[in-house]
C-alpha positions in Angstrom: 8.4 -10.6 31.4 7.9 -8.1 29.1 5.2 -8.5 26.9 5.4 -10.4 23.4 5.5 -8.2 20.1 3.6 -9.5 17.1 6.4 -8.4 14.4 3.6 -9.3 12.0 1.1 -6.3 12.8 2.9 -4.1 15.1 3.2 -0.8 14.7 6.4 1.1 14.1 6.7 2.6 17.6 5.7 -0.8 19.0 9.0 -2.8 17.0 10.9 -0.4 19.0 10.5 -1.7 21.8 12.2 -5.3 21.0 15.6 -5.0 21.9 18.3 -4.4 19.7 15.7 -2.8 17.3 15.9 0.6 16.7 14.7 3.4 14.0 16.3 1.2 11.3 15.5 -2.3 12.2 11.8 -1.1 12.6 11.9 0.1 9.1 13.3 -2.8 7.5 10.7 -4.9 9.1 7.6 -2.3 8.0 8.9 -2.3 4.2 9.3 -6.1 4.2 5.7 -6.7 5.5 4.5 -4.1 3.0 6.4 -6.0 0.3 6.5 -9.4 1.1 4.0 -10.3 3.6 4.3 -11.9 7.2 7.5 -12.6 8.6 7.0 -16.4 9.2 9.8 -17.6 12.1 13.0 -16.5 13.5 15.3 -17.1 10.5 13.3 -14.7 7.9 13.3 -12.0 10.7 17.2 -12.6 10.8 17.2 -11.7 7.3 15.5 -9.2 7.3 17.3 -7.2 10.2 20.6 -8.3 8.5 21.4 -10.0 11.6 23.0 -13.6 11.7 20.8 -14.8 14.3 18.3 -13.3 17.0 19.3 -12.7 20.7 17.7 -14.3 23.0 16.2 -11.5 24.8 14.6 -10.7 21.1 13.4 -14.0 20.5 11.6 -14.4 23.8 10.0 -10.9 22.9 8.8 -11.8 19.7 5.2 -13.2 18.3 4.8 -14.3 14.4 1.3 -14.7 14.7 -0.5 -13.1 11.4 -2.9 -11.1 13.4 -3.0 -9.7 16.5 -3.8 -11.5 19.7 
């Protein structure tokens, strides 16, 4: 299984490793964190990305921990 990505601490390039996350989505995540702080859950990440729901392949790779493991 591929490594999980800590969405709240990952660098821009690390966010691009998430399935379906491109430059625009990674930028949205970084900007959101800068203004609002950590992304708390799947629902909030979906709103940040402008998606209705997270695809299961993405959900299985995201870690919402506030700090790096």
